[in-house]
TORKOL-4160 file (C-alpha; in steps of 0.2 Angstrom, whole numbers, padded with zeros to 4 digits, m for minus):
456
<pt num="1" X="0158" Y="m0102" Z="0048"/>
<pt num="2" X="0145" Y="m0101" Z="0034"/>
<pt num="3" X="0134" Y="m0085" Z="0035"/>
<pt num="4" X="0115" Y="m0087" Z="0037"/>
<pt num="5" X="0106" Y="m0080" Z="0022"/>
<pt num="6" X="0092" Y="m0068" Z="0025"/>
<pt num="7" X="0083" Y="m0076" Z="0009"/>
<pt num="8" X="0071" Y="m0091" Z="0011"/>
<pt num="9" X="0066" Y="m0105" Z="m0002"/>
<pt num="10" X="0048" Y="m0107" Z="m0005"/>
<pt num="11" X="0050" Y="m0120" Z="m0020"/>
<pt num="12" X="0048" Y="m0134" Z="m0007"/>
<pt num="13" X="0039" Y="m0139" Z="0009"/>
<pt num="14" X="0021" Y="m0136" Z="0015"/>
<pt num="15" X="0013" Y="m0123" Z="0005"/>
<pt num="16" X="m0002" Y="m0119" Z="0018"/>
<pt num="17" X="0010" Y="m0119" Z="0033"/>
<pt num="18" X="0023" Y="m0108" Z="0024"/>
<pt num="19" X="0010" Y="m0095" Z="0017"/>
<pt num="20" X="0002" Y="m0092" Z="0034"/>
<pt num="21" X="0019" Y="m0090" Z="0044"/>
<pt num="22" X="0025" Y="m0080" Z="0030"/>
<pt num="23" X="0010" Y="m0069" Z="0029"/>
<pt num="24" X="0007" Y="m0065" Z="0048"/>
<pt num="25" X="0022" Y="m0054" Z="0050"/>
<pt num="26" X="0016" Y="m0045" Z="0033"/>
<pt num="27" X="m0001" Y="m0043" Z="0041"/>
<pt num="28" X="0006" Y="m0036" Z="0057"/>
<pt num="29" X="0018" Y="m0024" Z="0047"/>
<pt num="30" X="0004" Y="m0018" Z="0036"/>
<pt num="31" X="m0007" Y="m0014" Z="0052"/>
<pt num="32" X="0007" Y="m0004" Z="0060"/>
<pt num="33" X="0010" Y="0005" Z="0044"/>
<pt num="34" X="m0008" Y="0010" Z="0043"/>
<pt num="35" X="m0006" Y="0015" Z="0062"/>
<pt num="36" X="0006" Y="0030" Z="0056"/>
<pt num="37" X="m0008" Y="0039" Z="0049"/>
<pt num="38" X="m0022" Y="0032" Z="0060"/>
<pt num="39" X="m0013" Y="0039" Z="0075"/>
<pt num="40" X="m0011" Y="0056" Z="0067"/>
<pt num="41" X="m0030" Y="0056" Z="0064"/>
<pt num="42" X="m0035" Y="0050" Z="0080"/>
<pt num="43" X="m0024" Y="0063" Z="0090"/>
<pt num="44" X="m0028" Y="0077" Z="0078"/>
<pt num="45" X="m0047" Y="0072" Z="0079"/>
<pt num="46" X="m0045" Y="0074" Z="0098"/>
<pt num="47" X="m0033" Y="0090" Z="0099"/>
<pt num="48" X="m0037" Y="0099" Z="0083"/>
<pt num="49" X="m0055" Y="0095" Z="0079"/>
<pt num="50" X="m0065" Y="0090" Z="0063"/>
<pt num="51" X="m0057" Y="0103" Z="0052"/>
<pt num="52" X="m0039" Y="0096" Z="0056"/>
<pt num="53" X="m0046" Y="0078" Z="0054"/>
<pt num="54" X="m0051" Y="0083" Z="0036"/>
<pt num="55" X="m0035" Y="0091" Z="0032"/>
<pt num="56" X="m0025" Y="0075" Z="0037"/>
<pt num="57" X="m0036" Y="0063" Z="0028"/>
<pt num="58" X="m0035" Y="0073" Z="0012"/>
<pt num="59" X="m0017" Y="0076" Z="0012"/>
<pt num="60" X="m0013" Y="0058" Z="0016"/>
<pt num="61" X="m0022" Y="0053" Z="0001"/>
<pt num="62" X="m0011" Y="0065" Z="m0009"/>
<pt num="63" X="0005" Y="0057" Z="0000"/>
<pt num="64" X="m0001" Y="0039" Z="m0003"/>
<pt num="65" X="m0002" Y="0043" Z="m0021"/>
<pt num="66" X="0016" Y="0047" Z="m0022"/>
<pt num="67" X="0020" Y="0032" Z="m0010"/>
<pt num="68" X="0010" Y="0019" Z="m0021"/>
<pt num="69" X="0020" Y="0026" Z="m0037"/>
<pt num="70" X="0036" Y="0021" Z="m0029"/>
<pt num="71" X="0029" Y="0006" Z="m0021"/>
<pt num="72" X="0024" Y="0000" Z="m0040"/>
<pt num="73" X="0042" Y="0001" Z="m0045"/>
<pt num="74" X="0048" Y="m0007" Z="m0030"/>
<pt num="75" X="0035" Y="m0021" Z="m0033"/>
<pt num="76" X="0043" Y="m0023" Z="m0050"/>
<pt num="77" X="0059" Y="m0026" Z="m0043"/>
<pt num="78" X="0052" Y="m0038" Z="m0030"/>
<pt num="79" X="0046" Y="m0049" Z="m0044"/>
<pt num="80" X="0064" Y="m0050" Z="m0052"/>
<pt num="81" X="0072" Y="m0053" Z="m0035"/>
<pt num="82" X="0060" Y="m0067" Z="m0031"/>
<pt num="83" X="0061" Y="m0075" Z="m0049"/>
<pt num="84" X="0081" Y="m0073" Z="m0049"/>
<pt num="85" X="0081" Y="m0081" Z="m0032"/>
<pt num="86" X="0070" Y="m0096" Z="m0038"/>
<pt num="87" X="0080" Y="m0098" Z="m0053"/>
<pt num="88" X="0096" Y="m0098" Z="m0042"/>
<pt num="89" X="0104" Y="m0082" Z="m0050"/>
<pt num="90" X="0112" Y="m0074" Z="m0035"/>
<pt num="91" X="0124" Y="m0062" Z="m0044"/>
<pt num="92" X="0110" Y="m0056" Z="m0055"/>
<pt num="93" X="0099" Y="m0053" Z="m0039"/>
<pt num="94" X="0112" Y="m0042" Z="m0032"/>
<pt num="95" X="0113" Y="m0031" Z="m0047"/>
<pt num="96" X="0094" Y="m0030" Z="m0048"/>
<pt num="97" X="0094" Y="m0024" Z="m0030"/>
<pt num="98" X="0107" Y="m0011" Z="m0033"/>
<pt num="99" X="0098" Y="m0004" Z="m0048"/>
<pt num="100" X="0082" Y="m0004" Z="m0039"/>
<pt num="101" X="0089" Y="0006" Z="m0025"/>
<pt num="102" X="0095" Y="0020" Z="m0037"/>
<pt num="103" X="0079" Y="0021" Z="m0047"/>
<pt num="104" X="0068" Y="0023" Z="m0031"/>
<pt num="105" X="0079" Y="0037" Z="m0023"/>
<pt num="106" X="0078" Y="0046" Z="m0040"/>
<pt num="107" X="0059" Y="0044" Z="m0042"/>
<pt num="108" X="0055" Y="0049" Z="m0024"/>
<pt num="109" X="0066" Y="0066" Z="m0026"/>
<pt num="110" X="0056" Y="0070" Z="m0042"/>
<pt num="111" X="0039" Y="0067" Z="m0034"/>
<pt num="112" X="0044" Y="0078" Z="m0019"/>
<pt num="113" X="0049" Y="0092" Z="m0030"/>
<pt num="114" X="0033" Y="0090" Z="m0039"/>
<pt num="115" X="0023" Y="0091" Z="m0023"/>
<pt num="116" X="0032" Y="0106" Z="m0016"/>
<pt num="117" X="0031" Y="0115" Z="m0033"/>
<pt num="118" X="0012" Y="0111" Z="m0037"/>
<pt num="119" X="0006" Y="0111" Z="m0019"/>
<pt num="120" X="m0007" Y="0125" Z="m0022"/>
<pt num="121" X="m0014" Y="0118" Z="m0038"/>
<pt num="122" X="m0015" Y="0101" Z="m0030"/>
<pt num="123" X="m0026" Y="0106" Z="m0015"/>
<pt num="124" X="m0037" Y="0116" Z="m0027"/>
<pt num="125" X="m0040" Y="0102" Z="m0038"/>
<pt num="126" X="m0044" Y="0091" Z="m0022"/>
<pt num="127" X="m0057" Y="0104" Z="m0017"/>
<pt num="128" X="m0051" Y="0105" Z="0001"/>
<pt num="129" X="m0064" Y="0113" Z="0013"/>
<pt num="130" X="m0059" Y="0130" Z="0017"/>
<pt num="131" X="m0059" Y="0126" Z="0035"/>
<pt num="132" X="m0045" Y="0113" Z="0032"/>
<pt num="133" X="m0035" Y="0122" Z="0018"/>
<pt num="134" X="m0021" Y="0129" Z="0029"/>
<pt num="135" X="m0019" Y="0113" Z="0038"/>
<pt num="136" X="m0019" Y="0102" Z="0023"/>
<pt num="137" X="m0006" Y="0113" Z="0015"/>
<pt num="138" X="0005" Y="0111" Z="0030"/>
<pt num="139" X="0004" Y="0092" Z="0031"/>
<pt num="140" X="0007" Y="0091" Z="0012"/>
<pt num="141" X="0023" Y="0101" Z="0012"/>
<pt num="142" X="0031" Y="0093" Z="0027"/>
<pt num="143" X="0026" Y="0074" Z="0021"/>
<pt num="144" X="0030" Y="0078" Z="0004"/>
<pt num="145" X="0047" Y="0084" Z="0008"/>
<pt num="146" X="0050" Y="0068" Z="0018"/>
<pt num="147" X="0044" Y="0056" Z="0004"/>
<pt num="148" X="0061" Y="0049" Z="0001"/>
<pt num="149" X="0060" Y="0040" Z="0019"/>
<pt num="150" X="0044" Y="0033" Z="0015"/>
<pt num="151" X="0050" Y="0026" Z="m0002"/>
<pt num="152" X="0066" Y="0020" Z="0004"/>
<pt num="153" X="0057" Y="0009" Z="0018"/>
<pt num="154" X="0045" Y="0003" Z="0006"/>
<pt num="155" X="0059" Y="m0002" Z="m0006"/>
<pt num="156" X="0069" Y="m0011" Z="0007"/>
<pt num="157" X="0053" Y="m0020" Z="0012"/>
<pt num="158" X="0049" Y="m0025" Z="m0006"/>
<pt num="159" X="0067" Y="m0032" Z="m0008"/>
<pt num="160" X="0066" Y="m0042" Z="0008"/>
<pt num="161" X="0049" Y="m0049" Z="0003"/>
<pt num="162" X="0056" Y="m0055" Z="m0013"/>
<pt num="163" X="0069" Y="m0064" Z="m0004"/>
<pt num="164" X="0056" Y="m0072" Z="0007"/>
<pt num="165" X="0059" Y="m0062" Z="0023"/>
<pt num="166" X="0044" Y="m0055" Z="0031"/>
<pt num="167" X="0051" Y="m0053" Z="0049"/>
<pt num="168" X="0063" Y="m0039" Z="0047"/>
<pt num="169" X="0050" Y="m0027" Z="0037"/>
<pt num="170" X="0040" Y="m0030" Z="0053"/>
<pt num="171" X="0054" Y="m0025" Z="0064"/>
<pt num="172" X="0058" Y="m0009" Z="0055"/>
<pt num="173" X="0040" Y="m0003" Z="0054"/>
<pt num="174" X="0038" Y="m0007" Z="0073"/>
<pt num="175" X="0052" Y="0005" Z="0076"/>
<pt num="176" X="0045" Y="0018" Z="0066"/>
<pt num="177" X="0027" Y="0016" Z="0074"/>
<pt num="178" X="0035" Y="0018" Z="0091"/>
<pt num="179" X="0044" Y="0034" Z="0087"/>
<pt num="180" X="0028" Y="0040" Z="0078"/>
<pt num="181" X="0017" Y="0037" Z="0094"/>
<pt num="182" X="0028" Y="0046" Z="0105"/>
<pt num="183" X="0031" Y="0061" Z="0094"/>
<pt num="184" X="0012" Y="0063" Z="0090"/>
<pt num="185" X="0008" Y="0064" Z="0108"/>
<pt num="186" X="0023" Y="0076" Z="0112"/>
<pt num="187" X="0020" Y="0087" Z="0097"/>
<pt num="188" X="0002" Y="0088" Z="0094"/>
<pt num="189" X="m0006" Y="0083" Z="0112"/>
<pt num="190" X="0007" Y="0091" Z="0123"/>
<pt num="191" X="0015" Y="0105" Z="0114"/>
<pt num="192" X="0000" Y="0109" Z="0104"/>
<pt num="193" X="0008" Y="0110" Z="0087"/>
<pt num="194" X="m0007" Y="0104" Z="0078"/>
<pt num="195" X="m0007" Y="0096" Z="0060"/>
<pt num="196" X="0012" Y="0101" Z="0059"/>
<pt num="197" X="0016" Y="0091" Z="0074"/>
<pt num="198" X="0007" Y="0076" Z="0067"/>
<pt num="199" X="0016" Y="0078" Z="0050"/>
<pt num="200" X="0033" Y="0080" Z="0058"/>
<pt num="201" X="0030" Y="0064" Z="0070"/>
<pt num="202" X="0025" Y="0054" Z="0054"/>
<pt num="203" X="0041" Y="0059" Z="0044"/>
<pt num="204" X="0053" Y="0058" Z="0059"/>
<pt num="205" X="0047" Y="0040" Z="0062"/>
<pt num="206" X="0049" Y="0036" Z="0044"/>
<pt num="207" X="0066" Y="0043" Z="0043"/>
<pt num="208" X="0072" Y="0033" Z="0059"/>
<pt num="209" X="0065" Y="0017" Z="0051"/>
<pt num="210" X="0074" Y="0019" Z="0035"/>
<pt num="211" X="0090" Y="0024" Z="0043"/>
<pt num="212" X="0089" Y="0009" Z="0054"/>
<pt num="213" X="0085" Y="m0003" Z="0041"/>
<pt num="214" X="0099" Y="0003" Z="0030"/>
<pt num="215" X="0111" Y="0001" Z="0044"/>
<pt num="216" X="0105" Y="m0016" Z="0049"/>
<pt num="217" X="0106" Y="m0022" Z="0031"/>
<pt num="218" X="0124" Y="m0015" Z="0029"/>
<pt num="219" X="0129" Y="m0024" Z="0045"/>
<pt num="220" X="0122" Y="m0040" Z="0038"/>
<pt num="221" X="0127" Y="m0036" Z="0020"/>
<pt num="222" X="0134" Y="m0054" Z="0017"/>
<pt num="223" X="0119" Y="m0062" Z="0023"/>
<pt num="224" X="0108" Y="m0050" Z="0013"/>
<pt num="225" X="0118" Y="m0053" Z="m0003"/>
<pt num="226" X="0122" Y="m0035" Z="m0007"/>
<pt num="227" X="0139" Y="m0027" Z="m0003"/>
<pt num="228" X="0134" Y="m0009" Z="m0003"/>
<pt num="229" X="0149" Y="m0004" Z="m0012"/>
<pt num="230" X="0148" Y="0012" Z="m0022"/>
<pt num="231" X="0149" Y="0004" Z="m0039"/>
<pt num="232" X="0135" Y="m0009" Z="m0034"/>
<pt num="233" X="0123" Y="0005" Z="m0034"/>
<pt num="234" X="0126" Y="0009" Z="m0053"/>
<pt num="235" X="0110" Y="0007" Z="m0064"/>
<pt num="236" X="0111" Y="m0008" Z="m0075"/>
<pt num="237" X="0102" Y="m0004" Z="m0091"/>
<pt num="238" X="0096" Y="m0022" Z="m0093"/>
<pt num="239" X="0088" Y="m0022" Z="m0076"/>
<pt num="240" X="0082" Y="m0004" Z="m0076"/>
<pt num="241" X="0073" Y="m0009" Z="m0091"/>
<pt num="242" X="0065" Y="m0025" Z="m0084"/>
<pt num="243" X="0061" Y="m0015" Z="m0068"/>
<pt num="244" X="0053" Y="0000" Z="m0079"/>
<pt num="245" X="0043" Y="m0013" Z="m0089"/>
<pt num="246" X="0036" Y="m0021" Z="m0073"/>
<pt num="247" X="0035" Y="m0006" Z="m0062"/>
<pt num="248" X="0028" Y="0007" Z="m0074"/>
<pt num="249" X="0011" Y="m0003" Z="m0076"/>
<pt num="250" X="0011" Y="m0006" Z="m0057"/>
<pt num="251" X="0014" Y="0011" Z="m0053"/>
<pt num="252" X="0001" Y="0018" Z="m0065"/>
<pt num="253" X="m0011" Y="0005" Z="m0058"/>
<pt num="254" X="m0007" Y="0011" Z="m0040"/>
<pt num="255" X="m0008" Y="0029" Z="m0045"/>
<pt num="256" X="m0023" Y="0028" Z="m0054"/>
<pt num="257" X="m0031" Y="0019" Z="m0039"/>
<pt num="258" X="m0026" Y="0034" Z="m0027"/>
<pt num="259" X="m0031" Y="0047" Z="m0040"/>
<pt num="260" X="m0048" Y="0040" Z="m0042"/>
<pt num="261" X="m0049" Y="0040" Z="m0022"/>
<pt num="262" X="m0045" Y="0058" Z="m0022"/>
<pt num="263" X="m0058" Y="0061" Z="m0036"/>
<pt num="264" X="m0071" Y="0053" Z="m0025"/>
<pt num="265" X="m0065" Y="0063" Z="m0010"/>
<pt num="266" X="m0067" Y="0079" Z="m0020"/>
<pt num="267" X="m0085" Y="0074" Z="m0023"/>
<pt num="268" X="m0088" Y="0070" Z="m0005"/>
<pt num="269" X="m0080" Y="0087" Z="0000"/>
<pt num="270" X="m0094" Y="0096" Z="m0009"/>
<pt num="271" X="m0106" Y="0088" Z="0004"/>
<pt num="272" X="m0097" Y="0098" Z="0018"/>
<pt num="273" X="m0084" Y="0096" Z="0031"/>
<pt num="274" X="m0093" Y="0083" Z="0041"/>
<pt num="275" X="m0095" Y="0072" Z="0026"/>
<pt num="276" X="m0076" Y="0075" Z="0022"/>
<pt num="277" X="m0071" Y="0070" Z="0039"/>
<pt num="278" X="m0082" Y="0055" Z="0040"/>
<pt num="279" X="m0076" Y="0048" Z="0023"/>
<pt num="280" X="m0058" Y="0051" Z="0029"/>
<pt num="281" X="m0061" Y="0041" Z="0045"/>
<pt num="282" X="m0070" Y="0028" Z="0036"/>
<pt num="283" X="m0056" Y="0026" Z="0022"/>
<pt num="284" X="m0044" Y="0025" Z="0036"/>
<pt num="285" X="m0054" Y="0011" Z="0045"/>
<pt num="286" X="m0056" Y="0003" Z="0029"/>
<pt num="287" X="m0037" Y="0004" Z="0025"/>
<pt num="288" X="m0033" Y="m0005" Z="0042"/>
<pt num="289" X="m0045" Y="m0019" Z="0037"/>
<pt num="290" X="m0038" Y="m0021" Z="0019"/>
<pt num="291" X="m0020" Y="m0018" Z="0023"/>
<pt num="292" X="m0021" Y="m0033" Z="0036"/>
<pt num="293" X="m0028" Y="m0044" Z="0022"/>
<pt num="294" X="m0016" Y="m0038" Z="0010"/>
<pt num="295" X="m0002" Y="m0047" Z="0020"/>
<pt num="296" X="m0009" Y="m0062" Z="0012"/>
<pt num="297" X="m0006" Y="m0055" Z="m0005"/>
<pt num="298" X="0012" Y="m0049" Z="m0001"/>
<pt num="299" X="0016" Y="m0066" Z="0006"/>
<pt num="300" X="0008" Y="m0076" Z="m0009"/>
<pt num="301" X="0016" Y="m0064" Z="m0022"/>
<pt num="302" X="0035" Y="m0068" Z="m0019"/>
<pt num="303" X="0030" Y="m0087" Z="m0015"/>
<pt num="304" X="0022" Y="m0087" Z="m0033"/>
<pt num="305" X="0037" Y="m0078" Z="m0041"/>
<pt num="306" X="0050" Y="m0090" Z="m0034"/>
<pt num="307" X="0040" Y="m0106" Z="m0040"/>
<pt num="308" X="0037" Y="m0099" Z="m0057"/>
<pt num="309" X="0055" Y="m0094" Z="m0058"/>
<pt num="310" X="0060" Y="m0112" Z="m0052"/>
<pt num="311" X="0047" Y="m0119" Z="m0066"/>
<pt num="312" X="0035" Y="m0125" Z="m0052"/>
<pt num="313" X="0018" Y="m0120" Z="m0060"/>
<pt num="314" X="0007" Y="m0133" Z="m0050"/>
<pt num="315" X="0014" Y="m0127" Z="m0034"/>
<pt num="316" X="0012" Y="m0109" Z="m0038"/>
<pt num="317" X="m0007" Y="m0112" Z="m0042"/>
<pt num="318" X="m0007" Y="m0120" Z="m0025"/>
<pt num="319" X="m0002" Y="m0104" Z="m0016"/>
<pt num="320" X="m0016" Y="m0095" Z="m0025"/>
<pt num="321" X="m0029" Y="m0107" Z="m0019"/>
<pt num="322" X="m0023" Y="m0106" Z="0000"/>
<pt num="323" X="m0022" Y="m0086" Z="m0002"/>
<pt num="324" X="m0041" Y="m0086" Z="m0007"/>
<pt num="325" X="m0045" Y="m0098" Z="0008"/>
<pt num="326" X="m0035" Y="m0087" Z="0021"/>
<pt num="327" X="m0043" Y="m0071" Z="0013"/>
<pt num="328" X="m0061" Y="m0077" Z="0014"/>
<pt num="329" X="m0059" Y="m0081" Z="0033"/>
<pt num="330" X="m0052" Y="m0064" Z="0037"/>
<pt num="331" X="m0067" Y="m0056" Z="0026"/>
<pt num="332" X="m0080" Y="m0064" Z="0037"/>
<pt num="333" X="m0071" Y="m0059" Z="0053"/>
<pt num="334" X="m0070" Y="m0041" Z="0047"/>
<pt num="335" X="m0088" Y="m0040" Z="0041"/>
<pt num="336" X="m0094" Y="m0046" Z="0058"/>
<pt num="337" X="m0083" Y="m0033" Z="0067"/>
<pt num="338" X="m0090" Y="m0019" Z="0055"/>
<pt num="339" X="m0108" Y="m0024" Z="0058"/>
<pt num="340" X="m0106" Y="m0025" Z="0077"/>
<pt num="341" X="m0094" Y="m0012" Z="0081"/>
<pt num="342" X="m0093" Y="0000" Z="0066"/>
<pt num="343" X="m0100" Y="0015" Z="0075"/>
<pt num="344" X="m0088" Y="0013" Z="0090"/>
<pt num="345" X="m0073" Y="0013" Z="0079"/>
<pt num="346" X="m0078" Y="0030" Z="0071"/>
<pt num="347" X="m0079" Y="0036" Z="0088"/>
<pt num="348" X="m0061" Y="0032" Z="0091"/>
<pt num="349" X="m0056" Y="0045" Z="0079"/>
<pt num="350" X="m0069" Y="0059" Z="0082"/>
<pt num="351" X="m0079" Y="0067" Z="0096"/>
<pt num="352" X="m0091" Y="0075" Z="0083"/>
<pt num="353" X="m0108" Y="0068" Z="0086"/>
<pt num="354" X="m0112" Y="0073" Z="0067"/>
<pt num="355" X="m0098" Y="0061" Z="0061"/>
<pt num="356" X="m0105" Y="0047" Z="0072"/>
<pt num="357" X="m0122" Y="0049" Z="0064"/>
<pt num="358" X="m0115" Y="0049" Z="0046"/>
<pt num="359" X="m0104" Y="0033" Z="0050"/>
<pt num="360" X="m0119" Y="0022" Z="0048"/>
<pt num="361" X="m0121" Y="0028" Z="0030"/>
<pt num="362" X="m0103" Y="0024" Z="0026"/>
<pt num="363" X="m0103" Y="0007" Z="0033"/>
<pt num="364" X="m0119" Y="0001" Z="0024"/>
<pt num="365" X="m0111" Y="0006" Z="0008"/>
<pt num="366" X="m0094" Y="0000" Z="0011"/>
<pt num="367" X="m0098" Y="m0018" Z="0016"/>
<pt num="368" X="m0101" Y="m0021" Z="m0003"/>
<pt num="369" X="m0082" Y="m0021" Z="m0005"/>
<pt num="370" X="m0077" Y="m0035" Z="0006"/>
<pt num="371" X="m0080" Y="m0050" Z="m0005"/>
<pt num="372" X="m0071" Y="m0042" Z="m0019"/>
<pt num="373" X="m0056" Y="m0038" Z="m0009"/>
<pt num="374" X="m0055" Y="m0057" Z="m0004"/>
<pt num="375" X="m0055" Y="m0062" Z="m0022"/>
<pt num="376" X="m0041" Y="m0049" Z="m0026"/>
<pt num="377" X="m0029" Y="m0056" Z="m0012"/>
<pt num="378" X="m0026" Y="m0072" Z="m0023"/>
<pt num="379" X="m0029" Y="m0065" Z="m0040"/>
<pt num="380" X="m0019" Y="m0049" Z="m0039"/>
<pt num="381" X="m0004" Y="m0059" Z="m0031"/>
<pt num="382" X="m0004" Y="m0072" Z="m0045"/>
<pt num="383" X="m0005" Y="m0058" Z="m0059"/>
<pt num="384" X="0009" Y="m0049" Z="m0052"/>
<pt num="385" X="0019" Y="m0063" Z="m0046"/>
<pt num="386" X="0020" Y="m0071" Z="m0063"/>
<pt num="387" X="0026" Y="m0054" Z="m0070"/>
<pt num="388" X="0010" Y="m0050" Z="m0080"/>
<pt num="389" X="0011" Y="m0031" Z="m0076"/>
<pt num="390" X="0001" Y="m0025" Z="m0091"/>
<pt num="391" X="m0013" Y="m0036" Z="m0086"/>
<pt num="392" X="m0012" Y="m0030" Z="m0069"/>
<pt num="393" X="m0013" Y="m0012" Z="m0075"/>
<pt num="394" X="m0028" Y="m0015" Z="m0086"/>
<pt num="395" X="m0037" Y="m0023" Z="m0072"/>
<pt num="396" X="m0033" Y="m0008" Z="m0060"/>
<pt num="397" X="m0038" Y="0005" Z="m0073"/>
<pt num="398" X="m0055" Y="m0004" Z="m0074"/>
<pt num="399" X="m0055" Y="m0003" Z="m0055"/>
<pt num="400" X="m0048" Y="0014" Z="m0052"/>
<pt num="401" X="m0054" Y="0025" Z="m0067"/>
<pt num="402" X="m0069" Y="0016" Z="m0075"/>
<pt num="403" X="m0078" Y="0009" Z="m0060"/>
<pt num="404" X="m0072" Y="0020" Z="m0045"/>
<pt num="405" X="m0074" Y="0036" Z="m0054"/>
<pt num="406" X="m0089" Y="0031" Z="m0065"/>
<pt num="407" X="m0100" Y="0022" Z="m0051"/>
<pt num="408" X="m0096" Y="0036" Z="m0039"/>
<pt num="409" X="m0103" Y="0048" Z="m0051"/>
<pt num="410" X="m0117" Y="0037" Z="m0057"/>
<pt num="411" X="m0124" Y="0034" Z="m0039"/>
<pt num="412" X="m0119" Y="0050" Z="m0031"/>
<pt num="413" X="m0123" Y="0063" Z="m0044"/>
<pt num="414" X="m0134" Y="0055" Z="m0058"/>
<pt num="415" X="m0145" Y="0045" Z="m0046"/>
<pt num="416" X="m0143" Y="0058" Z="m0033"/>
<pt num="417" X="m0140" Y="0046" Z="m0019"/>
<pt num="418" X="m0127" Y="0058" Z="m0011"/>
<pt num="419" X="m0114" Y="0053" Z="0001"/>
<pt num="420" X="m0121" Y="0034" Z="0001"/>
<pt num="421" X="m0120" Y="0034" Z="m0018"/>
<pt num="422" X="m0101" Y="0041" Z="m0018"/>
<pt num="423" X="m0096" Y="0027" Z="m0005"/>
<pt num="424" X="m0106" Y="0014" Z="m0014"/>
<pt num="425" X="m0097" Y="0017" Z="m0030"/>
<pt num="426" X="m0080" Y="0017" Z="m0021"/>
<pt num="427" X="m0084" Y="0000" Z="m0013"/>
<pt num="428" X="m0091" Y="m0008" Z="m0029"/>
<pt num="429" X="m0075" Y="m0004" Z="m0040"/>
<pt num="430" X="m0064" Y="m0018" Z="m0034"/>
<pt num="431" X="m0075" Y="m0031" Z="m0043"/>
<pt num="432" X="m0068" Y="m0024" Z="m0059"/>
<pt num="433" X="m0050" Y="m0030" Z="m0055"/>
<pt num="434" X="m0054" Y="m0045" Z="m0044"/>
<pt num="435" X="m0066" Y="m0055" Z="m0055"/>
<pt num="436" X="m0057" Y="m0053" Z="m0071"/>
<pt num="437" X="m0041" Y="m0058" Z="m0061"/>
<pt num="438" X="m0050" Y="m0074" Z="m0056"/>
<pt num="439" X="m0056" Y="m0079" Z="m0074"/>
<pt num="440" X="m0038" Y="m0077" Z="m0080"/>
<pt num="441" X="m0031" Y="m0088" Z="m0067"/>
<pt num="442" X="m0045" Y="m0102" Z="m0070"/>
<pt num="443" X="m0042" Y="m0101" Z="m0089"/>
<pt num="444" X="m0025" Y="m0107" Z="m0088"/>
<pt num="445" X="m0019" Y="m0095" Z="m0102"/>
<pt num="446" X="m0005" Y="m0089" Z="m0091"/>
<pt num="447" X="0004" Y="m0106" Z="m0093"/>
<pt num="448" X="0009" Y="m0101" Z="m0110"/>
<pt num="449" X="0019" Y="m0086" Z="m0105"/>
<pt num="450" X="0039" Y="m0084" Z="m0105"/>
<pt num="451" X="0044" Y="m0082" Z="m0087"/>
<pt num="452" X="0055" Y="m0067" Z="m0082"/>
<pt num="453" X="0069" Y="m0079" Z="m0075"/>
<pt num="454" X="0074" Y="m0084" Z="m0092"/>
<pt num="455" X="0078" Y="m0067" Z="m0096"/>
<pt num="456" X="0088" Y="m0061" Z="m0080"/>
């Protein structure tokens, strides 16, 4: 009997329907992934207080930096997997997967070691409020030590995305979310372990998800297209180079955006612990919104890659247009929710009246970001999907370094707008990535590029 493959062919069929059904599990997966840190913050806010809330939000940003670096390389591998699949190169796809597995493990271990060795310096640079410093250190050490589980899950999810599978990543993150919720309530709420309990709950949840996903794929290795033999994990120089050439710009891109967020955080921290907690909660709520709509980008990216690999450029363009349409609809919905229920959302995280009062300032500033994020869902998926990692890096540097840091400094410090100015600069930065990406797509210059599939 023929084994059913885990991969899906997006080079034919109804684009609008395929994109929607492929995106929905990603949207749910992303929402659940954000739920990890969101649950931590809600429970910590209730049981530890504002200082604990600030600690978790600050350390989460540091951990997210490492996670996004690993994800950059995983996404590079995803593009190669998708283009190899679109070109019908199954054997090469298996070698790419094995190389990616080994590279991500090495990168995660190096980053974990860096966090543990440089933890004091990192927190000093972040300008953590003194009330939160010890708790932030505890959270950073525990989550930094468990980074391999976070990186491993994201790597497996990226490979499955490249193969056109969005349901299993949702299953894996669902398991992690349930474990995380139960342990958060037990460790932080019942046993009163504070921020340590929240960190342990997060890492144990991710470890369970990673181990389960590995076991599942091993049991279904024939359908997955990777045999899990020891020799299959050998790093192939050719594909390591291709993953590095794609992944390094993507990792720099992700890292710079997170570094810029940490810089803005350090500016906000100067205002005080209430501003730090408010910004941390606001970024977490904003992250939920962005990650849900990012599911559209995650779905569009492998669809574009497969069609580029197969030589179907017109169909790849169609995917981008539908991605923009779906993202625009979500943007309108989220803006209405923010305007009508924004303060209530902040009240879920904190009982501090001062945080509630400051939430209105955050909301007024962050709303300017929403149209830019809608544009980025289509343009980023396209630039990354065709494998133009260098352009993606340039656009992200413009977003993350030039504008996010520059505008936050301009509005918050130079114009003396304070907390509102910091958030406004943070919110306007994505236009530096979204608008040029839109222009690049509409220009048609990308059609002259050589596809990655030709070199695989």
